[in-house]
DOTI-688985 format. One record per residue (C-alpha): residue in one letter; x, z, y. Coordinates in steps of 0.5 Angstrom, whole numbers, padded with zeros to 4 digits, always signed. Layout:
% residues N
aXZY ...
***
This chain:
% residues 113
m+0431+0300+0254 a+0428+0298+0260 i+0431+0293+0265 t+0431+0294+0272 w+0430+0289+0278 a+0437+0291+0280 e+0440+0288+0273 v+0435+0282+0274 v+0438+0281+0281 a+0445+0282+0278 y+0444+0276+0273 a+0440+0271+0277 v+0445+0271+0283 t+0451+0269+0278 l+0447+0262+0278 p+0448+0257+0284 e+0445+0258+0290 v+0440+0264+0288 a+0439+0269+0293 e+0435+0276+0293 s+0429+0275+0298 t+0422+0277+0299 s+0415+0273+0297 y+0408+0276+0299 r+0412+0282+0301 t+0415+0284+0294 p+0422+0283+0292 s+0424+0276+0289 l+0429+0271+0287 k+0430+0264+0290 v+0434+0258+0289 a+0436+0254+0295 g+0430+0257+0298 t+0425+0256+0292 l+0421+0262+0289 m+0423+0262+0282 a+0422+0270+0280 r+0418+0275+0284 l+0417+0283+0282 r+0410+0284+0282 t+0408+0291+0285 e+0401+0290+0283 s+0397+0295+0278 e+0399+0290+0272 g+0406+0290+0275 g+0411+0286+0271 l+0416+0280+0273 a+0413+0274+0275 v+0418+0268+0272 k+0417+0261+0273 c+0417+0257+0267 s+0413+0251+0264 l+0406+0251+0263 s+0407+0250+0255 d+0413+0255+0255 k+0408+0260+0258 e+0402+0259+0253 a+0407+0260+0247 l+0410+0266+0250 v+0403+0269+0252 n+0400+0267+0245 g+0406+0269+0241 e+0407+0276+0238 d+0412+0279+0243 p+0409+0284+0247 a+0414+0283+0253 y+0410+0277+0255 y+0403+0277+0258 t+0399+0274+0264 v+0393+0276+0269 p+0387+0272+0271 h+0391+0271+0278 y+0396+0267+0274 d+0391+0262+0270 g+0393+0255+0271 h+0400+0257+0275 a+0407+0256+0271 y+0409+0263+0271 v+0409+0268+0266 l+0409+0275+0267 v+0415+0280+0263 d+0414+0287+0262 l+0421+0289+0264 e+0420+0296+0259 v+0420+0292+0253 v+0423+0285+0254 d+0430+0283+0250 p+0435+0282+0255 q+0438+0276+0252 e+0431+0273+0252 l+0430+0275+0260 r+0437+0272+0262 e+0435+0265+0258 l+0428+0265+0262 v+0431+0266+0268 a+0436+0261+0267 d+0430+0256+0265 a+0427+0258+0272 w+0433+0256+0276 r+0433+0249+0272 i+0425+0249+0274 a+0426+0251+0281 a+0433+0248+0283 p+0433+0242+0287 p+0435+0236+0283 s+0441+0235+0287 l+0443+0241+0285 r+0442+0241+0278 r+0445+0234+0278 r+0452+0237+0281 l+0452+0242+0276 d+0451+0237+0270 l+0458+0233+0273 
***
């Protein structure tokens, strides 16, 4: 079952200081003003989610067809996610990880208390 942008937003805004916004004139999610995910309207589509380069490599080179990249994202710490086939729980974990990466250290520290 495909996941909608509205479902991605509904989960993401449960994380501290996450807000729906825009980036490059497309819907996005930001934590404390920093981009963590963007819905791509380009021909390749997908949801660009911030991640570590090592996680991106593992996801893209793994066997799950939900994860991919395009040349535009070469060298960038974003993995593309096919919302038509991604496992909902895996996507929630990926969005939570994106939050941890993009959130300012002071916010992460407050939540670790």
